[in-house]
mmCIF file as gemmi writes it, N, C-alpha and C atoms, coordinates in Angstrom:
data_model
loop_
_atom_site.group_PDB
_atom_site.id
_atom_site.type_symbol
_atom_site.label_atom_id
_atom_site.label_alt_id
_atom_site.label_comp_id
_atom_site.label_asym_id
_atom_site.label_entity_id
_atom_site.label_seq_id
_atom_site.pdbx_PDB_ins_code
_atom_site.Cartn_x
_atom_site.Cartn_y
_atom_site.Cartn_z
_atom_site.occupancy
_atom_site.B_iso_or_equiv
_atom_site.pdbx_formal_charge
_atom_site.auth_seq_id
_atom_site.auth_asym_id
_atom_site.pdbx_PDB_model_num
ATOM 1 N N . UNK Axp A 1 ? 76.429 10.239 166.749 1 0 ? 1 A 1
ATOM 2 C CA . UNK Axp A 1 ? 75.625 10.312 165.54 1 0 ? 1 A 1
ATOM 3 C C . UNK Axp A 1 ? 75.436 11.774 165.172 1 0 ? 1 A 1
ATOM 4 N N . UNK Axp A 2 ? 75.646 12.084 163.902 1 0 ? 2 A 1
ATOM 5 C CA . UNK Axp A 2 ? 75.459 13.436 163.406 1 0 ? 2 A 1
ATOM 6 C C . UNK Axp A 2 ? 74.079 13.535 162.754 1 0 ? 2 A 1
ATOM 7 N N . UNK Axp A 3 ? 73.291 14.523 163.164 1 0 ? 3 A 1
ATOM 8 C CA . UNK Axp A 3 ? 71.897 14.648 162.731 1 0 ? 3 A 1
ATOM 9 C C . UNK Axp A 3 ? 71.698 15.988 162.034 1 0 ? 3 A 1
ATOM 10 N N . UNK Axp A 4 ? 71.053 15.937 160.87 1 0 ? 4 A 1
ATOM 11 C CA . UNK Axp A 4 ? 70.69 17.136 160.12 1 0 ? 4 A 1
ATOM 12 C C . UNK Axp A 4 ? 69.302 17.592 160.565 1 0 ? 4 A 1
ATOM 13 N N . UNK Axp A 5 ? 69.15 18.889 160.785 1 0 ? 5 A 1
ATOM 14 C CA . UNK Axp A 5 ? 67.852 19.46 161.152 1 0 ? 5 A 1
ATOM 15 C C . UNK Axp A 5 ? 67.561 20.58 160.156 1 0 ? 5 A 1
ATOM 16 N N . UNK Axp A 6 ? 66.514 20.412 159.357 1 0 ? 6 A 1
ATOM 17 C CA . UNK Axp A 6 ? 66.165 21.393 158.342 1 0 ? 6 A 1
ATOM 18 C C . UNK Axp A 6 ? 64.811 22.024 158.599 1 0 ? 6 A 1
ATOM 19 N N . UNK Axp A 7 ? 64.521 23.059 157.832 1 0 ? 7 A 1
ATOM 20 C CA . UNK Axp A 7 ? 63.27 23.804 157.905 1 0 ? 7 A 1
ATOM 21 C C . UNK Axp A 7 ? 63.057 24.433 159.288 1 0 ? 7 A 1
ATOM 22 N N . UNK Axp A 8 ? 64.169 24.851 159.899 1 0 ? 8 A 1
ATOM 23 C CA . UNK Axp A 8 ? 64.094 25.475 161.222 1 0 ? 8 A 1
ATOM 24 C C . UNK Axp A 8 ? 63.658 26.919 161.081 1 0 ? 8 A 1
ATOM 25 N N . UNK Axp A 9 ? 62.966 27.454 162.083 1 0 ? 9 A 1
ATOM 26 C CA . UNK Axp A 9 ? 62.679 28.885 162.058 1 0 ? 9 A 1
ATOM 27 C C . UNK Axp A 9 ? 64.005 29.649 162.118 1 0 ? 9 A 1
ATOM 28 N N . UNK Axp A 10 ? 64.082 30.751 161.403 1 0 ? 10 A 1
ATOM 29 C CA . UNK Axp A 10 ? 65.327 31.515 161.339 1 0 ? 10 A 1
ATOM 30 C C . UNK Axp A 10 ? 65.713 32.095 162.696 1 0 ? 10 A 1
ATOM 31 N N . UNK Axp A 11 ? 64.77 32.15 163.601 1 0 ? 11 A 1
ATOM 32 C CA . UNK Axp A 11 ? 65.034 32.706 164.929 1 0 ? 11 A 1
ATOM 33 C C . UNK Axp A 11 ? 65.582 31.667 165.909 1 0 ? 11 A 1
ATOM 34 N N . UNK Axp A 12 ? 65.629 30.388 165.521 1 0 ? 12 A 1
ATOM 35 C CA . UNK Axp A 12 ? 66.067 29.343 166.453 1 0 ? 12 A 1
ATOM 36 C C . UNK Axp A 12 ? 67.544 29.507 166.784 1 0 ? 12 A 1
ATOM 37 N N . UNK Axp A 13 ? 67.854 29.365 168.079 1 0 ? 13 A 1
ATOM 38 C CA . UNK Axp A 13 ? 69.241 29.481 168.541 1 0 ? 13 A 1
ATOM 39 C C . UNK Axp A 13 ? 69.826 28.096 168.788 1 0 ? 13 A 1
ATOM 40 N N . UNK Axp A 14 ? 71.135 28.047 168.956 1 0 ? 14 A 1
ATOM 41 C CA . UNK Axp A 14 ? 71.789 26.78 169.262 1 0 ? 14 A 1
ATOM 42 C C . UNK Axp A 14 ? 71.33 26.247 170.612 1 0 ? 14 A 1
ATOM 43 N N . UNK Axp A 15 ? 71.057 27.125 171.554 1 0 ? 15 A 1
ATOM 44 C CA . UNK Axp A 15 ? 70.559 26.704 172.867 1 0 ? 15 A 1
ATOM 45 C C . UNK Axp A 15 ? 69.206 26.021 172.727 1 0 ? 15 A 1
ATOM 46 N N . UNK Axp A 16 ? 68.299 26.617 171.941 1 0 ? 16 A 1
ATOM 47 C CA . UNK Axp A 16 ? 66.975 26.016 171.728 1 0 ? 16 A 1
ATOM 48 C C . UNK Axp A 16 ? 67.1 24.659 171.035 1 0 ? 16 A 1
ATOM 49 N N . UNK Axp A 17 ? 67.966 24.585 170.037 1 0 ? 17 A 1
ATOM 50 C CA . UNK Axp A 17 ? 68.169 23.33 169.308 1 0 ? 17 A 1
ATOM 51 C C . UNK Axp A 17 ? 68.693 22.257 170.259 1 0 ? 17 A 1
ATOM 52 N N . UNK Axp A 18 ? 69.627 22.623 171.106 1 0 ? 18 A 1
ATOM 53 C CA . UNK Axp A 18 ? 70.168 21.698 172.097 1 0 ? 18 A 1
ATOM 54 C C . UNK Axp A 18 ? 69.067 21.215 173.039 1 0 ? 18 A 1
ATOM 55 N N . UNK Axp A 19 ? 68.224 22.117 173.503 1 0 ? 19 A 1
ATOM 56 C CA . UNK Axp A 19 ? 67.148 21.754 174.433 1 0 ? 19 A 1
ATOM 57 C C . UNK Axp A 19 ? 66.159 20.77 173.811 1 0 ? 19 A 1
ATOM 58 N N . UNK Axp A 20 ? 65.824 20.978 172.537 1 0 ? 20 A 1
ATOM 59 C CA . UNK Axp A 20 ? 64.881 20.089 171.848 1 0 ? 20 A 1
ATOM 60 C C . UNK Axp A 20 ? 65.415 18.663 171.815 1 0 ? 20 A 1
ATOM 61 N N . UNK Axp A 21 ? 66.713 18.511 171.545 1 0 ? 21 A 1
ATOM 62 C CA . UNK Axp A 21 ? 67.299 17.178 171.407 1 0 ? 21 A 1
ATOM 63 C C . UNK Axp A 21 ? 67.707 16.565 172.735 1 0 ? 21 A 1
ATOM 64 N N . UNK Axp A 22 ? 68.073 17.371 173.714 1 0 ? 22 A 1
ATOM 65 C CA . UNK Axp A 22 ? 68.561 16.831 174.985 1 0 ? 22 A 1
ATOM 66 C C . UNK Axp A 22 ? 67.481 16.066 175.754 1 0 ? 22 A 1
ATOM 67 N N . UNK Axp A 23 ? 66.225 16.291 175.397 1 0 ? 23 A 1
ATOM 68 C CA . UNK Axp A 23 ? 65.133 15.522 176 1 0 ? 23 A 1
ATOM 69 C C . UNK Axp A 23 ? 65.283 14.036 175.652 1 0 ? 23 A 1
ATOM 70 N N . UNK Axp A 24 ? 65.94 13.756 174.531 1 0 ? 24 A 1
ATOM 71 C CA . UNK Axp A 24 ? 66.031 12.386 174.024 1 0 ? 24 A 1
ATOM 72 C C . UNK Axp A 24 ? 67.385 11.745 174.264 1 0 ? 24 A 1
ATOM 73 N N . UNK Axp A 25 ? 68.329 12.474 174.872 1 0 ? 25 A 1
ATOM 74 C CA . UNK Axp A 25 ? 69.637 11.887 175.153 1 0 ? 25 A 1
ATOM 75 C C . UNK Axp A 25 ? 70.713 12.944 175.293 1 0 ? 25 A 1
ATOM 76 N N . UNK Axp A 26 ? 71.939 12.476 175.33 1 0 ? 26 A 1
ATOM 77 C CA . UNK Axp A 26 ? 73.09 13.348 175.544 1 0 ? 26 A 1
ATOM 78 C C . UNK Axp A 26 ? 73.518 14.025 174.234 1 0 ? 26 A 1
ATOM 79 N N . UNK Axp A 27 ? 73.484 15.352 174.225 1 0 ? 27 A 1
ATOM 80 C CA . UNK Axp A 27 ? 73.864 16.136 173.043 1 0 ? 27 A 1
ATOM 81 C C . UNK Axp A 27 ? 75.312 16.593 173.197 1 0 ? 27 A 1
ATOM 82 N N . UNK Axp A 28 ? 76.156 16.228 172.236 1 0 ? 28 A 1
ATOM 83 C CA . UNK Axp A 28 ? 77.552 16.658 172.257 1 0 ? 28 A 1
ATOM 84 C C . UNK Axp A 28 ? 77.695 18.082 171.741 1 0 ? 28 A 1
ATOM 85 N N . UNK Axp A 29 ? 76.931 18.413 170.692 1 0 ? 29 A 1
ATOM 86 C CA . UNK Axp A 29 ? 76.966 19.771 170.15 1 0 ? 29 A 1
ATOM 87 C C . UNK Axp A 29 ? 75.709 20.039 169.336 1 0 ? 29 A 1
ATOM 88 N N . UNK Axp A 30 ? 75.357 21.304 169.248 1 0 ? 30 A 1
ATOM 89 C CA . UNK Axp A 30 ? 74.225 21.74 168.419 1 0 ? 30 A 1
ATOM 90 C C . UNK Axp A 30 ? 74.665 23.009 167.705 1 0 ? 30 A 1
ATOM 91 N N . UNK Axp A 31 ? 74.588 23 166.372 1 0 ? 31 A 1
ATOM 92 C CA . UNK Axp A 31 ? 75.028 24.15 165.584 1 0 ? 31 A 1
ATOM 93 C C . UNK Axp A 31 ? 73.916 24.618 164.652 1 0 ? 31 A 1
ATOM 94 N N . UNK Axp A 32 ? 73.668 25.907 164.66 1 0 ? 32 A 1
ATOM 95 C CA . UNK Axp A 32 ? 72.764 26.528 163.696 1 0 ? 32 A 1
ATOM 96 C C . UNK Axp A 32 ? 73.67 27.158 162.644 1 0 ? 32 A 1
ATOM 97 N N . UNK Axp A 33 ? 73.458 26.812 161.388 1 0 ? 33 A 1
ATOM 98 C CA . UNK Axp A 33 ? 74.31 27.31 160.316 1 0 ? 33 A 1
ATOM 99 C C . UNK Axp A 33 ? 73.826 28.698 159.892 1 0 ? 33 A 1
ATOM 100 N N . UNK Axp A 34 ? 74.78 29.621 159.802 1 0 ? 34 A 1
ATOM 101 C CA . UNK Axp A 34 ? 74.429 30.984 159.413 1 0 ? 34 A 1
ATOM 102 C C . UNK Axp A 34 ? 75.214 31.394 158.172 1 0 ? 34 A 1
ATOM 103 N N . UNK Axp A 35 ? 74.675 32.357 157.47 1 0 ? 35 A 1
ATOM 104 C CA . UNK Axp A 35 ? 75.307 32.893 156.273 1 0 ? 35 A 1
ATOM 105 C C . UNK Axp A 35 ? 76.522 33.71 156.706 1 0 ? 35 A 1
ATOM 106 N N . UNK Axp A 36 ? 77.708 33.406 156.171 1 0 ? 36 A 1
ATOM 107 C CA . UNK Axp A 36 ? 78.891 34.127 156.612 1 0 ? 36 A 1
ATOM 108 C C . UNK Axp A 36 ? 78.865 35.617 156.249 1 0 ? 36 A 1
ATOM 109 N N . UNK Axp A 37 ? 78.191 35.966 155.183 1 0 ? 37 A 1
ATOM 110 C CA . UNK Axp A 37 ? 78.16 37.363 154.764 1 0 ? 37 A 1
ATOM 111 C C . UNK Axp A 37 ? 77.216 38.211 155.613 1 0 ? 37 A 1
ATOM 112 N N . UNK Axp A 38 ? 76.062 37.629 155.978 1 0 ? 38 A 1
ATOM 113 C CA . UNK Axp A 38 ? 75.057 38.423 156.698 1 0 ? 38 A 1
ATOM 114 C C . UNK Axp A 38 ? 74.953 38.065 158.177 1 0 ? 38 A 1
ATOM 115 N N . UNK Axp A 39 ? 75.42 36.866 158.539 1 0 ? 39 A 1
ATOM 116 C CA . UNK Axp A 39 ? 75.282 36.403 159.912 1 0 ? 39 A 1
ATOM 117 C C . UNK Axp A 39 ? 73.894 35.871 160.233 1 0 ? 39 A 1
ATOM 118 N N . UNK Axp A 40 ? 72.996 35.909 159.256 1 0 ? 40 A 1
ATOM 119 C CA . UNK Axp A 40 ? 71.619 35.44 159.446 1 0 ? 40 A 1
ATOM 120 C C . UNK Axp A 40 ? 71.558 33.915 159.347 1 0 ? 40 A 1
ATOM 121 N N . UNK Axp A 41 ? 70.753 33.305 160.211 1 0 ? 41 A 1
ATOM 122 C CA . UNK Axp A 41 ? 70.584 31.851 160.185 1 0 ? 41 A 1
ATOM 123 C C . UNK Axp A 41 ? 70.049 31.426 158.826 1 0 ? 41 A 1
ATOM 124 N N . UNK Axp A 42 ? 70.481 30.252 158.356 1 0 ? 42 A 1
ATOM 125 C CA . UNK Axp A 42 ? 70.074 29.758 157.042 1 0 ? 42 A 1
ATOM 126 C C . UNK Axp A 42 ? 68.923 28.768 157.104 1 0 ? 42 A 1
ATOM 127 N N . UNK Axp A 43 ? 68.412 28.477 158.319 1 0 ? 43 A 1
ATOM 128 C CA . UNK Axp A 43 ? 67.243 27.612 158.434 1 0 ? 43 A 1
ATOM 129 C C . UNK Axp A 43 ? 67.559 26.141 158.585 1 0 ? 43 A 1
ATOM 130 N N . UNK Axp A 44 ? 68.838 25.819 158.82 1 0 ? 44 A 1
ATOM 131 C CA . UNK Axp A 44 ? 69.183 24.427 159.09 1 0 ? 44 A 1
ATOM 132 C C . UNK Axp A 44 ? 70.358 24.374 160.045 1 0 ? 44 A 1
ATOM 133 N N . UNK Axp A 45 ? 70.575 23.175 160.589 1 0 ? 45 A 1
ATOM 134 C CA . UNK Axp A 45 ? 71.674 23.006 161.526 1 0 ? 45 A 1
ATOM 135 C C . UNK Axp A 45 ? 72 21.537 161.716 1 0 ? 45 A 1
ATOM 136 N N . UNK Axp A 46 ? 72.92 21.287 162.638 1 0 ? 46 A 1
ATOM 137 C CA . UNK Axp A 46 ? 73.367 19.923 162.911 1 0 ? 46 A 1
ATOM 138 C C . UNK Axp A 46 ? 73.45 19.71 164.408 1 0 ? 46 A 1
ATOM 139 N N . UNK Axp A 47 ? 73.072 18.509 164.826 1 0 ? 47 A 1
ATOM 140 C CA . UNK Axp A 47 ? 73.167 18.118 166.226 1 0 ? 47 A 1
ATOM 141 C C . UNK Axp A 47 ? 74.011 16.848 166.279 1 0 ? 47 A 1
ATOM 142 N N . UNK Axp A 48 ? 74.97 16.827 167.169 1 0 ? 48 A 1
ATOM 143 C CA . UNK Axp A 48 ? 75.803 15.641 167.375 1 0 ? 48 A 1
ATOM 144 C C . UNK Axp A 48 ? 75.375 15.009 168.695 1 0 ? 48 A 1
ATOM 145 N N . UNK Axp A 49 ? 74.968 13.745 168.607 1 0 ? 49 A 1
ATOM 146 C CA . UNK Axp A 49 ? 74.574 13.017 169.818 1 0 ? 49 A 1
ATOM 147 C C . UNK Axp A 49 ? 75.585 11.911 170.079 1 0 ? 49 A 1
ATOM 148 N N . UNK Axp A 50 ? 75.918 11.713 171.359 1 0 ? 50 A 1
ATOM 149 C CA . UNK Axp A 50 ? 76.965 10.779 171.745 1 0 ? 50 A 1
ATOM 150 C C . UNK Axp A 50 ? 76.592 9.327 171.461 1 0 ? 50 A 1
ATOM 151 N N . UNK Axp A 51 ? 75.318 9.007 171.519 1 0 ? 51 A 1
ATOM 152 C CA . UNK Axp A 51 ? 74.86 7.622 171.419 1 0 ? 51 A 1
ATOM 153 C C . UNK Axp A 51 ? 73.968 7.473 170.183 1 0 ? 51 A 1
ATOM 154 N N . UNK Axp A 52 ? 74.28 6.488 169.332 1 0 ? 52 A 1
ATOM 155 C CA . UNK Axp A 52 ? 73.496 6.271 168.107 1 0 ? 52 A 1
ATOM 156 C C . UNK Axp A 52 ? 72.04 5.922 168.399 1 0 ? 52 A 1
ATOM 157 N N . UNK Axp A 53 ? 71.795 5.12 169.416 1 0 ? 53 A 1
ATOM 158 C CA . UNK Axp A 53 ? 70.415 4.732 169.747 1 0 ? 53 A 1
ATOM 159 C C . UNK Axp A 53 ? 69.596 5.951 170.175 1 0 ? 53 A 1
ATOM 160 N N . UNK Axp A 54 ? 70.203 6.811 170.983 1 0 ? 54 A 1
ATOM 161 C CA . UNK Axp A 54 ? 69.521 8.039 171.398 1 0 ? 54 A 1
ATOM 162 C C . UNK Axp A 54 ? 69.29 8.947 170.19 1 0 ? 54 A 1
ATOM 163 N N . UNK Axp A 55 ? 70.258 8.991 169.289 1 0 ? 55 A 1
ATOM 164 C CA . UNK Axp A 55 ? 70.119 9.794 168.081 1 0 ? 55 A 1
ATOM 165 C C . UNK Axp A 55 ? 68.967 9.315 167.214 1 0 ? 55 A 1
ATOM 166 N N . UNK Axp A 56 ? 68.863 8.013 167.029 1 0 ? 56 A 1
ATOM 167 C CA . UNK Axp A 56 ? 67.766 7.45 166.23 1 0 ? 56 A 1
ATOM 168 C C . UNK Axp A 56 ? 66.416 7.731 166.886 1 0 ? 56 A 1
ATOM 169 N N . UNK Axp A 57 ? 66.374 7.612 168.209 1 0 ? 57 A 1
ATOM 170 C CA . UNK Axp A 57 ? 65.133 7.897 168.931 1 0 ? 57 A 1
ATOM 171 C C . UNK Axp A 57 ? 64.754 9.372 168.786 1 0 ? 57 A 1
ATOM 172 N N . UNK Axp A 58 ? 65.749 10.266 168.829 1 0 ? 58 A 1
ATOM 173 C CA . UNK Axp A 58 ? 65.492 11.698 168.678 1 0 ? 58 A 1
ATOM 174 C C . UNK Axp A 58 ? 64.971 12.003 167.274 1 0 ? 58 A 1
ATOM 175 N N . UNK Axp A 59 ? 65.559 11.38 166.264 1 0 ? 59 A 1
ATOM 176 C CA . UNK Axp A 59 ? 65.097 11.587 164.884 1 0 ? 59 A 1
ATOM 177 C C . UNK Axp A 59 ? 63.631 11.191 164.766 1 0 ? 59 A 1
ATOM 178 N N . UNK Axp A 60 ? 63.295 10.015 165.276 1 0 ? 60 A 1
ATOM 179 C CA . UNK Axp A 60 ? 61.909 9.526 165.219 1 0 ? 60 A 1
ATOM 180 C C . UNK Axp A 60 ? 60.952 10.48 165.929 1 0 ? 60 A 1
ATOM 181 N N . UNK Axp A 61 ? 61.363 10.965 167.087 1 0 ? 61 A 1
ATOM 182 C CA . UNK Axp A 61 ? 60.478 11.794 167.91 1 0 ? 61 A 1
ATOM 183 C C . UNK Axp A 61 ? 60.331 13.214 167.382 1 0 ? 61 A 1
ATOM 184 N N . UNK Axp A 62 ? 61.385 13.774 166.802 1 0 ? 62 A 1
ATOM 185 C CA . UNK Axp A 62 ? 61.387 15.206 166.456 1 0 ? 62 A 1
ATOM 186 C C . UNK Axp A 62 ? 61.007 15.469 165 1 0 ? 62 A 1
ATOM 187 N N . UNK Axp A 63 ? 61.321 14.553 164.097 1 0 ? 63 A 1
ATOM 188 C CA . UNK Axp A 63 ? 61.014 14.762 162.68 1 0 ? 63 A 1
ATOM 189 C C . UNK Axp A 63 ? 59.525 15.036 162.492 1 0 ? 63 A 1
ATOM 190 N N . UNK Axp A 64 ? 59.208 16.133 161.827 1 0 ? 64 A 1
ATOM 191 C CA . UNK Axp A 64 ? 57.817 16.481 161.541 1 0 ? 64 A 1
ATOM 192 C C . UNK Axp A 64 ? 57.137 17.295 162.616 1 0 ? 64 A 1
ATOM 193 N N . UNK Axp A 65 ? 57.818 17.543 163.742 1 0 ? 65 A 1
ATOM 194 C CA . UNK Axp A 65 ? 57.2 18.347 164.799 1 0 ? 65 A 1
ATOM 195 C C . UNK Axp A 65 ? 57.271 19.823 164.446 1 0 ? 65 A 1
ATOM 196 N N . UNK Axp A 66 ? 56.343 20.594 164.991 1 0 ? 66 A 1
ATOM 197 C CA . UNK Axp A 66 ? 56.241 22.015 164.689 1 0 ? 66 A 1
ATOM 198 C C . UNK Axp A 66 ? 57.003 22.831 165.737 1 0 ? 66 A 1
ATOM 199 N N . UNK Axp A 67 ? 57.904 23.677 165.253 1 0 ? 67 A 1
ATOM 200 C CA . UNK Axp A 67 ? 58.65 24.598 166.12 1 0 ? 67 A 1
ATOM 201 C C . UNK Axp A 67 ? 58.673 25.959 165.435 1 0 ? 67 A 1
ATOM 202 N N . UNK Axp A 68 ? 58.149 26.953 166.101 1 0 ? 68 A 1
ATOM 203 C CA . UNK Axp A 68 ? 58.142 28.297 165.538 1 0 ? 68 A 1
ATOM 204 C C . UNK Axp A 68 ? 57.343 28.397 164.257 1 0 ? 68 A 1
ATOM 205 N N . UNK Axp A 69 ? 56.298 27.57 164.128 1 0 ? 69 A 1
ATOM 206 C CA . UNK Axp A 69 ? 55.458 27.614 162.935 1 0 ? 69 A 1
ATOM 207 C C . UNK Axp A 69 ? 56.014 26.855 161.75 1 0 ? 69 A 1
ATOM 208 N N . UNK Axp A 70 ? 57.105 26.115 161.952 1 0 ? 70 A 1
ATOM 209 C CA . UNK Axp A 70 ? 57.704 25.348 160.856 1 0 ? 70 A 1
ATOM 210 C C . UNK Axp A 70 ? 57.834 23.889 161.266 1 0 ? 70 A 1
ATOM 211 N N . UNK Axp A 71 ? 57.606 23.003 160.316 1 0 ? 71 A 1
ATOM 212 C CA . UNK Axp A 71 ? 57.698 21.566 160.55 1 0 ? 71 A 1
ATOM 213 C C . UNK Axp A 71 ? 59.143 21.119 160.311 1 0 ? 71 A 1
ATOM 214 N N . UNK Axp A 72 ? 59.814 20.693 161.377 1 0 ? 72 A 1
ATOM 215 C CA . UNK Axp A 72 ? 61.219 20.321 161.276 1 0 ? 72 A 1
ATOM 216 C C . UNK Axp A 72 ? 61.405 19.066 160.432 1 0 ? 72 A 1
ATOM 217 N N . UNK Axp A 73 ? 62.472 19.064 159.646 1 0 ? 73 A 1
ATOM 218 C CA . UNK Axp A 73 ? 62.894 17.899 158.872 1 0 ? 73 A 1
ATOM 219 C C . UNK Axp A 73 ? 64.164 17.395 159.549 1 0 ? 73 A 1
ATOM 220 N N . UNK Axp A 74 ? 64.113 16.187 160.09 1 0 ? 74 A 1
ATOM 221 C CA . UNK Axp A 74 ? 65.232 15.657 160.868 1 0 ? 74 A 1
ATOM 222 C C . UNK Axp A 74 ? 65.616 14.291 160.326 1 0 ? 74 A 1
ATOM 223 N N . UNK Axp A 75 ? 66.897 14.111 160.002 1 0 ? 75 A 1
ATOM 224 C CA . UNK Axp A 75 ? 67.394 12.812 159.581 1 0 ? 75 A 1
ATOM 225 C C . UNK Axp A 75 ? 68.888 12.705 159.837 1 0 ? 75 A 1
ATOM 226 N N . UNK Axp A 76 ? 69.407 11.514 159.686 1 0 ? 76 A 1
ATOM 227 C CA . UNK Axp A 76 ? 70.839 11.319 159.894 1 0 ? 76 A 1
ATOM 228 C C . UNK Axp A 76 ? 71.594 12.079 158.809 1 0 ? 76 A 1
ATOM 229 N N . UNK Axp A 77 ? 72.587 12.84 159.23 1 0 ? 77 A 1
ATOM 230 C CA . UNK Axp A 77 ? 73.349 13.651 158.279 1 0 ? 77 A 1
ATOM 231 C C . UNK Axp A 77 ? 74.198 12.744 157.405 1 0 ? 77 A 1
ATOM 232 N N . UNK Axp A 78 ? 74.256 13.089 156.125 1 0 ? 78 A 1
ATOM 233 C CA . UNK Axp A 78 ? 75.108 12.375 155.186 1 0 ? 78 A 1
ATOM 234 C C . UNK Axp A 78 ? 76.436 13.123 155.103 1 0 ? 78 A 1
ATOM 235 N N . UNK Axp A 79 ? 77.513 12.412 154.787 1 0 ? 79 A 1
ATOM 236 C CA . UNK Axp A 79 ? 78.798 13.106 154.63 1 0 ? 79 A 1
ATOM 237 C C . UNK Axp A 79 ? 78.695 14.141 153.519 1 0 ? 79 A 1
ATOM 238 N N . UNK Axp A 80 ? 79.378 15.247 153.711 1 0 ? 80 A 1
ATOM 239 C CA . UNK Axp A 80 ? 79.351 16.324 152.724 1 0 ? 80 A 1
ATOM 240 C C . UNK Axp A 80 ? 80.018 15.85 151.438 1 0 ? 80 A 1
ATOM 241 N N . UNK Axp A 81 ? 79.354 16.079 150.317 1 0 ? 81 A 1
ATOM 242 C CA . UNK Axp A 81 ? 79.907 15.678 149.028 1 0 ? 81 A 1
ATOM 243 C C . UNK Axp A 81 ? 80.902 16.722 148.566 1 0 ? 81 A 1
ATOM 244 N N . UNK Axp A 82 ? 81.966 16.256 147.92 1 0 ? 82 A 1
ATOM 245 C CA . UNK Axp A 82 ? 82.911 17.195 147.318 1 0 ? 82 A 1
ATOM 246 C C . UNK Axp A 82 ? 82.277 17.714 146.039 1 0 ? 82 A 1
ATOM 247 N N . UNK Axp A 83 ? 82.002 19.002 146.043 1 0 ? 83 A 1
ATOM 248 C CA . UNK Axp A 83 ? 81.409 19.62 144.857 1 0 ? 83 A 1
ATOM 249 C C . UNK Axp A 83 ? 82.479 20.44 144.163 1 0 ? 83 A 1
ATOM 250 N N . UNK Axp A 84 ? 82.447 20.476 142.847 1 0 ? 84 A 1
ATOM 251 C CA . UNK Axp A 84 ? 83.443 21.297 142.162 1 0 ? 84 A 1
ATOM 252 C C . UNK Axp A 84 ? 83.261 22.765 142.539 1 0 ? 84 A 1
ATOM 253 N N . UNK Axp A 85 ? 84.371 23.433 142.743 1 0 ? 85 A 1
ATOM 254 C CA . UNK Axp A 85 ? 84.311 24.853 143.088 1 0 ? 85 A 1
ATOM 255 C C . UNK Axp A 85 ? 83.922 25.639 141.85 1 0 ? 85 A 1
ATOM 256 N N . UNK Axp A 86 ? 83.083 26.622 142.059 1 0 ? 86 A 1
ATOM 257 C CA . UNK Axp A 86 ? 82.672 27.477 140.954 1 0 ? 86 A 1
ATOM 258 C C . UNK Axp A 86 ? 83.661 28.625 140.847 1 0 ? 86 A 1
ATOM 259 N N . UNK Axp A 87 ? 83.906 29.029 139.64 1 0 ? 87 A 1
ATOM 260 C CA . UNK Axp A 87 ? 84.788 30.178 139.425 1 0 ? 87 A 1
ATOM 261 C C . UNK Axp A 87 ? 84.088 31.448 139.876 1 0 ? 87 A 1
ATOM 262 N N . UNK Axp A 88 ? 84.843 32.393 140.309 1 0 ? 88 A 1
ATOM 263 C CA . UNK Axp A 88 ? 84.252 33.66 140.733 1 0 ? 88 A 1
ATOM 264 C C . UNK Axp A 88 ? 83.817 34.505 139.545 1 0 ? 88 A 1
ATOM 265 N N . UNK Axp A 89 ? 83.034 35.482 139.803 1 0 ? 89 A 1
ATOM 266 C CA . UNK Axp A 89 ? 82.583 36.467 138.809 1 0 ? 89 A 1
ATOM 267 C C . UNK Axp A 89 ? 81.655 35.914 137.749 1 0 ? 89 A 1
ATOM 268 N N . UNK Axp A 90 ? 81.168 34.702 137.901 1 0 ? 90 A 1
ATOM 269 C CA . UNK Axp A 90 ? 80.237 34.156 136.915 1 0 ? 90 A 1
ATOM 270 C C . UNK Axp A 90 ? 80.954 33.891 135.605 1 0 ? 90 A 1
ATOM 271 N N . UNK Axp A 91 ? 80.298 33.305 134.683 1 0 ? 91 A 1
ATOM 272 C CA . UNK Axp A 91 ? 80.921 33.031 133.394 1 0 ? 91 A 1
ATOM 273 C C . UNK Axp A 91 ? 80.078 33.621 132.287 1 0 ? 91 A 1
ATOM 274 N N . UNK Axp A 92 ? 80.368 34.792 131.89 1 0 ? 92 A 1
ATOM 275 C CA . UNK Axp A 92 ? 79.565 35.469 130.896 1 0 ? 92 A 1
ATOM 276 C C . UNK Axp A 92 ? 79.912 35.112 129.478 1 0 ? 92 A 1
ATOM 277 N N . UNK Axp A 93 ? 81.045 34.451 129.281 1 0 ? 93 A 1
ATOM 278 C CA . UNK Axp A 93 ? 81.432 34.117 127.927 1 0 ? 93 A 1
ATOM 279 C C . UNK Axp A 93 ? 81.831 35.373 127.157 1 0 ? 93 A 1
ATOM 280 N N . UNK Axp A 94 ? 81.464 35.423 125.904 1 0 ? 94 A 1
ATOM 281 C CA . UNK Axp A 94 ? 81.815 36.577 125.054 1 0 ? 94 A 1
ATOM 282 C C . UNK Axp A 94 ? 80.704 37.609 125.114 1 0 ? 94 A 1
ATOM 283 N N . UNK Axp A 95 ? 80.83 38.522 125.998 1 0 ? 95 A 1
ATOM 284 C CA . UNK Axp A 95 ? 79.848 39.59 126.101 1 0 ? 95 A 1
ATOM 285 C C . UNK Axp A 95 ? 80.303 40.775 125.281 1 0 ? 95 A 1
ATOM 286 N N . UNK Axp A 96 ? 79.399 41.305 124.572 1 0 ? 96 A 1
ATOM 287 C CA . UNK Axp A 96 ? 79.721 42.509 123.783 1 0 ? 96 A 1
ATOM 288 C C . UNK Axp A 96 ? 78.918 43.663 124.306 1 0 ? 96 A 1
ATOM 289 N N . UNK Axp A 97 ? 79.57 44.753 124.511 1 0 ? 97 A 1
ATOM 290 C CA . UNK Axp A 97 ? 78.905 45.937 125.037 1 0 ? 97 A 1
ATOM 291 C C . UNK Axp A 97 ? 78.759 46.993 123.968 1 0 ? 97 A 1
């Protein structure tokens, strides 16, 4: 089961995220998403749990709990939607200088 974890403190590491979930079952992976340009955590991540029942139990137990002064938002991850790619450089239209 793939689980979305939002509203994480920016200081949270993948090890800490793994520890929070491993109390509730077997964690296959824990990822903290970071900004590719700055390397700074973006405040959300994903946890993959081997067993769906353990994943559901972890969601119930962890959602709304306080970690690092922030209330975690935890739910089953939805598949990523295909979003249209934006053109680079913005679209200024007819700019006159």
